[in-house]
Steps between C-alpha positions, in 0.01 A plus 500: 500500500280206394299543183141605545261209463306484176146624566236230479223548247158471655234316300151626562201268429334783308784480249415137425134590452599783268717271291218245464257775400749625242535154350122458489452832325766402247304184418174687432426643155500877469170640632246599235389856453142404589359265763317255275226266620344339193361164613540286187532123482592306815684706758757346732473671837772477764349408838650746755753587231763245399635357824858381467828551680552874510135582432279420802123512466321835489814708451622727223763244388221242461325737257822552307558125484145453371585713197832321452325161505239602243190563714223713347391628842569447869267431790589668830348493848423826676445544873436801722728619780358607834505863387335430164789473253460234226810279468594180318445209742305175481472385861334656803826442685845630414717204599482280187613754242676776696744545786224653712258358754132545576193580294502748216174638641687611816817624328539855368656594169793661683573161655444307176730737310792364702422135419639286221406189305821304434689828508257701286272773638131429541348728234205730527227431245566840343863398441389177333265695272778735395743213445248301297436807287873531432515130411187513283351222715123482564405408857232284659434616856381253765385681820603319817479561875221499754148471352377790711763726338431387144286799404765741630771312311306496172434874532873562555595281201251677272625842613862414421412339164308811401779730622741306277261513203517120482131408478541333159814309595399353835243233582358479852417149620195610695122513470288700474724697269561862607392761248766579242705186566555179302432192710546126516243295688511168678307186428157667507351689208508876544391747230752760618810294418670433167673175598447213739747261665469121495709205607620289211270204567193727470587615147323319216335589170171581670643729770718678244212546257265628771756755621596618154133528394454732799800708393712380795859379465611181677814482714645178641726454798752253359744270679744253344304206639191620308648373173441690178361852511135485386446618142289810451569676830582870496766501770713267708602615849792293621818466703661334197519783248778362272321164466161659432655751261661222298176298482286797398754613241531151353126511425508844342838479325607816678832352606629489853676813633873500551561453869801662666 
């Protein structure tokens, strides 16, 4: 009788995702006992998390990688599904960052829950809040989607932030600022916000002084081609976290973090 063939081991894609997640967790410092959000000095903020191989934008691995790369906070984009569930997604359409098709405004959460971004699940906003709490990572929330659904989305974001008890650890990039929230405004002055965003070329001694005199922090969107990070800003939002971290730390003598 011929020997029985050796059974073939099946490799499931979920196993690969699990292994990557395990490696990412191993590279992140142990979570603190308290979710701190003391905005001191110049923060380095990871735009859509740190986007690298194995950590696509607006996913839980991107938040983990932000901590591993030394970010002080992470900016994420939040959109609303057709049935009103806030999820992490930048675009109106699913094709660029997920394996789905169509508009997020016409796709239910049940459908989104089966989609992936480079093998990773598309997270609900509530999952991102819980994960950020575990990581000790403050979040900046940028509401996206159709303008006519913006009010519904902001209400849903505020409800989930309050349910998580995260009002002091989350900044909403929206004006006017909802009651009980901390907010970041755009280029226009708004008395309800505690920080404003500027492009690098708009930052100078006068604009910094005017903002600081009004009790408003200044954030810059920073790209490599912008050159040096402007002195005196309160935060740098960037796709280049390790570079920004090194430049900010060189000024303060903090010392660059050890990167895995």
